[in-house]
N, C-alpha and C positions, 0 to 999 in steps of 0.2 A: 297856630302859636305856640300852645300848648303841646302837640305832639311833637313841634322843633324844639322845645326846651327838653322835654326827654327822650330824645334825640342824642340830643346835645349829651345829656346826661348821661347817660347808659355809655356813651364813648369815651367820654371822663373818665369815668369807672372801668370799665376793659382797660385804658390804657394806662389806668393806675395799677390795675391788677397784674398786668403784663412786665409793666417794671415792677413791682415787688417781687415776680415769682424769677425777672432777670438776677435781683440784687437778693436771692436767697440767701445768701452764703453758705451757713452751717442751721441757720434760723429752725428749716423742718427737723435737720437732725438732731438738734438739742432737742426742740418738742417732743420730738416720737422717743429720746430717749435712747436711742440705739443709731447705729449705722449699718444698713442694709448691702452689703456686697456680694454683688452677682460674680456666678462664679462658672465652669463648666464641669458637670460630674463623670465627665469622660474619662479624666484621667485623673489617679488618687494623687498624682503629685500637685497636679493642681489643689484640688480641694477632695477631704472625705471623712467620714467619720468611724471612729473606733466601737469596738462591740459596745463601752461605755457613754455612746454617744457623744465622745469629744472630737471639738475637728480639728485636723492636720492639711499640711499644705503650704505651697507656697501663696498662694491668693489668701487664705487663714492668716497668715503672718501680716502678711501686709493690711491686711482686714484691722487685725489685733493691732498693728501699730497704730493704726488712724484712728482702731476707739481710746486707744491709753491718750494720742494726742487729742483728741476731741474732751471727754470723758474724765481723763486722768485712770480711767480702768479699763481693762484687757476683754472684760468679756462683756461690751458694751455694742455686741454686731450681730447680727444674723447674714447666713448665706446663705444664697438665695438660686438654683438652678438654673441660669438662662442658654438656652441655643444662639447661635448667632444670629440669626433670620428676627430674633426676639429683642435683641441689647436694644434700638434705635426707641421702641413702645414701652419697654419697659423705663429707660431712664425718663424717657419723656411724662408719662403718669405716675413717676414719682416709687414704682413697684422696686424698685432698688437707688441708687444714691450714686454707687459709683459699679462699672464693670471693669471686672479683674484683669489679669493675664488672659492669653488665648487670643487675645482679638488684633483681627488687624485691619487694616485701613485701605483705600483707594480713593481715588477721587470723587467719585459719582456716590459712594455711602459716605463722604465727607457732607459732600454738596447736598443732598438730597435729605440726610437722615437727624436725626435730632439729637446728637451724641459731639464730643469733642475731645479729642484727646487730650488728658492733661500729662503723661510724659509716656514716656517704653519702659515697662518692668522687665522684660528682659528680652535677648535676641533668641530667636529657634532657627532651624531647617527644613525647609521643605524637604521631604523626601516620599518614596513609594514602599506600602505594606502591597508583598506579593503573595499570590497564589503559586503552586505549582515550582518554586523556589529553589526546592534541594538540591538539584540540577545543575542549575542556571550558575553561567559563571560571567557575566556580563549582562551589560540592558541588552545586546544585541540577542539574547534569548528570548527575549520580551516583544520583539518585531510584531509590529501589527495587531499587540494584544487592545482591548478595550479599559478605559479607565474612567472608576469613579469620581466622580470632580463635583464641588460645588460650581452653580452655572453663572456666568461670568464675575465670575472672581481673579484675585491676582495669583491663586493655584491653578485654575485652568488656562490661564496666558502662560504662566509659566510650564506648564507641561507642553503644551503648545510649540511655545520656542525650543523646548530640548529635544520635541521628536523632530521638529526642522531641522534644529543641529546638527541632529546624528542620524538624520532619515531613517525614524526608525517605526515615522507610518501608524503613531497611536493614534486608538481611535475613542473621541470621548465619550463618555455616555455622561451627560450633564443633571444635575438633579440640583432643584431649591434650595438646598441645605444639606449642611453636613452629615445630619442626623439621616436623612434619606441618601445619602451618598453612601454612608455607612452599612445600611439594610440592605442595600443591593449586592457590597461588596460578600455580606453574609451569607446573602441568596446564590452567590456564586455568578452572579450576571456579570462580573467584569473580572479580569485576573489582576489589573493594579488597582488600589487605593491611593490616592498622594492626600497627604495632608504635612502637619508640622509634625514633628518627629513626636515632642511629648504627648500628641494628641494619639497618633497611631501607634505609639506604645502603652497605652491606654486600651488600647482595642485589641492590641496584641495578646496581651496578659489576661485580659476578659475573657476571650474567645479562643486563643490559638498557642498559647503556653506549650502544650502539649501536644504541637503539631506539629511537627517538622517540615513539612512542605509549607508551610507559611512562615515569611520571615521579611523581616523590615530589611530592605534596598539599601547602604546606606552612600550610595552618590547622592550629595545635594543638588537640588533644581536650583535654590536659591536662598537666601537668606533673610530671614522674618522676625524684623520686629512685633515684636505684642504690646501692645498700647494699653497702658488704662483709660479708660472712659468713665466721663459726666455726662451729662445733660448740657446741650448747647448754649442754653439762654441762663448757665450760672457760672461765673469766669472767678467768683469765688471761691468756689470749692475745686475749680479746676489748679488755681496755684495753690489751694491747701496742701494740694493730693500731693502735687509736685513736689513744694519743697518737703513734706514729708520724708519721699523715696529719697531725696536728694540728701535729705539728714542722713538716713543710711548709709548714702553710699558714703558722703562725707567721714561718717564716722567711721566707717571702714578704711579711708585713709589718710585720717588723722590715729590710726593704731587703737581705736575705742573699740571694744567687743563685750562680750555676756559677762568674761570675766573680772573686766577691770572698768567699767562702766559708774559704779559705785564709790571706788576709791581714787578717779579723777577729781583732785581740787588744786586751786591756785593756779587755773589754764593762763596761759601768759595772751595768746594768740585769740586776736578777739572773733573770728569766724568761729572758733572752739565755744568761748565763752558766749558765744549768742545761742549757739547751738543746744547746750547746756542748760541755757535760761541764767546764766549768772547776769546776764544781760537782760530782763523779762520782757523788753517792750516789745521788740520784734515779732516775738512769738504771742505778744498778745496783741499785735494788728492784725493778725490772723483767726482770733479768736480762739487761739489752742492755747493749752496747759504749758509752760514756760517750762517747766521740769520735764514733759512728758519725754524729752530722747533718754536720758538715764535709766527710764521705767522700762520703755520701752526697750534698750538694748539688754536689760538683765533676763525680757522676757523672751523674745524673740532673735536677740543678738542686732548686729549689723548687717546692712543688704551680703557679703560673702558668707557670713552666717547661714543664714536663710537660705542661698544660692544652694551650697554647698548641701544642705541639709535636705533639701526637697530636689533638688536636679543632680547634685555633681556629685562628689566623691563618698558622703557619707547616706547618699540614696540608693533605691536599686537600678535607676538610670547611670550613674555614673558619666553625668556628662562633662567634658573637660571645661573648663571656661572661659577661654579663647573670646571672643568677640563681648562675651558679657564683662570682661574686664575692664580696667582703666586704660583710657589713653597711653600714661605713664610704662603700663605692660603689657601694650601691645593691643588691648582692646578698644571698644568703641565708645565705650561712657565716659562722659568727664562732666561728674559735679562741679557747682558752682558754689563757692566757699558765701556763709551765709553771711552778708553784713546791711 
């Protein structure tokens, strides 16, 4: 009888613990006093540190915005280098709270992993980084080449379809991680390395900038949405991340930026009033500082400013906005009013 009692008690405690974890929201982040953001240090455009140890990059700007939203301060964050194959474990164990952009998504990964997509951070394109490319005029010049690729990934599937469509006979050389695929390319085990443009640009700049025979092939295999991921059992944090990014995009659509955020007063639009905290209740429902957006705009700017500084015309990448614009401007983003 006692044994049965203790078994039932342990089951109840376990159930309560799981329910508490699933409803964690921002509790663990607030208790810790900082938000831990996963990133990929393979590309400076995502995240990098300068000689003074100061962080910069697209992922850093979004993490700072979250720090301001949660704590009212821009420096309550930590950037953690995370490989693609580590994301699920790092989120499950709480070693990171949020995995920033650069993360792909597949049906198998979402079904079996410990993460869920909060929102799309940006849209990238899958391309090739190629050896012996100085005389190449088209992909025909890479017929039957070996391709270093992550096994059973969207990238591998896209290369196989691309190769079949144009009868290129490309040969897959699969590896279990992005890092292993890159290392194989560096060792000249394959002529082509495939991945997201921003990631491959970082590889090229680090290892091949002075080598004219290694080039980025501009032909896009696929459009790649890069997701911000959070733990699957934390829907409240998913909502926070989704609406923080949405707020940075809505701010741009409303003409709010780093230059005018502090002087916009007397707003009549209900969504703008909610966004800027003039009506504080909605942000407080999320557990967020009501006035965070004005401060974040002053510190990192709206979504467009963040994009242009790290990926766009004010960066080394010079990426055109294209799909990363809003529907009204021919892009794919369609932020929602904050009501």
